[in-house]
Phi, psi and omega in degrees: 000136182287143177281146181270119182266101186296326178297315175299317179296316179294322178295319176299313181299316180297317182293322177295316179298318183295311183301320176289330178286339179274348184291142180247138176268133182237141173269135173270114186232150176256119179243116179046056174064009174246143183265130175234162165252142176232133176299129183300329181293343177273353183254121180284318187195154176241114184235155172298153176304134180254172174302127177257133178260121180297154177242113180300142175061021179278159178301152185298334181286347182273111177289330181152190178244153179216155175257114182232125176056037176080002183240151176269123176246139166279126179254126182247154170280112181296332180297323180281327175291320185264358184058045183279156183286328187266153178273158179301132180280160179294156184295137177228177175299332182274348180297146179216155168261124172262112179277119187269154181270122182202144184295321187240338185245138178260101183232146175222162178232149178276123177248133181286333178189144169255119187273300182192191182247149175229133176254137177200162173276139178308329178290347177281354177282124174277109187303151180244129180262336189253005182240127181286321187269000180239129177289319185164190181253147179234124176281121180236176174293348176262009183099182179283128186235139172291141179258115187290132175269089193300326177305330179296334180294336181272351183275000000 
């Protein structure tokens, strides 16, 4: 009978725990008919669409302002900000506002649907050099998906 090496067993357990602690959660979201991954840590809250107040003479990507959680948020059309080919789809039961996390700016984007969560190591993202709003591509069970660089929406 083989002897049990407790040091090897503990090392394997520590390695597994470390790998799981480094996993990052990404939301799979539909923005203007295209699927993206967004880091969960970049999202403050997900809410059903609220009443939008139009802003006169605002840029065309600003859909309006809304009061969410006692704060005023600017809600933008991600398609116009990200230069996507498709137009924003009409509001449905699956539509959501993704209120983004930022120290000074209260910004939200219109998502047509939040699908599910994907966990991956940041090192699994294949970096993108030519796109400002995309960190890179991540291979998932749904195929390769672009990972949105949320910070670029604030620039």
